[in-house]
C-alpha positions, 0 to 999 in steps of 0.5 A: 863853931869852927873846928880847931885846926892843928899841925903835928910835928914829925917828932910828935908822931902819927899816933897823936895825929891819928888820935886828933883826926879820930876825934874830928879835928882838922889835922895836918901832919908835917911828915905827910905835907912837908917832910923834914921841913925847917922849923921856921917853915912849919911855923909859917905854914901853921900861921898861914893856915890858922893851925896850932902846932903840937910838938916836942921839939924845944927849938920852937920856943927859941924861934918864938921867944928869942927870935920873935917868930909869930905863931897861931898857938903851940902845945909843947909836950915836955914828957918824961915818958915819950911813948905814943900812948902817953903823948896821946894821954897828955894831948887829950888831957890838955884838950879836955881842960885847956882848949880855950887857951890853945889859940895864940898861946904857948902851952908847955904840958908835962904829965903833971902840969900845964904852963901857959904863956900868953901872947898879945895879938901880933902881926905875922912877922914870919913873912918878913924872914 
């Protein structure tokens, strides 16, 4: 079985990336590979490399839902407690319960629930931008 690949947004932090790496996932970190990159460039890289984006930046929802950008999957952390420890706890809970839904979907995770927005398979439209 292929290892799931992630790209962790700068605003989500290194603690989440280190947790994922420590559990054996293939992880790219925006802060390491493309610091201060524009959101559309992050999505394009994620699609090209087959990576699921983990972010707490709601602007990605705007790009995907309103502007039609494609993605390989997004986990949006919408947390009351934005501490690194809580981010890790929520990411772990999502991976424990929703791994099968991460690819090609947009998940919104709070401390209490996860909402999943399903997407049909779509061609990569980012390349046209």
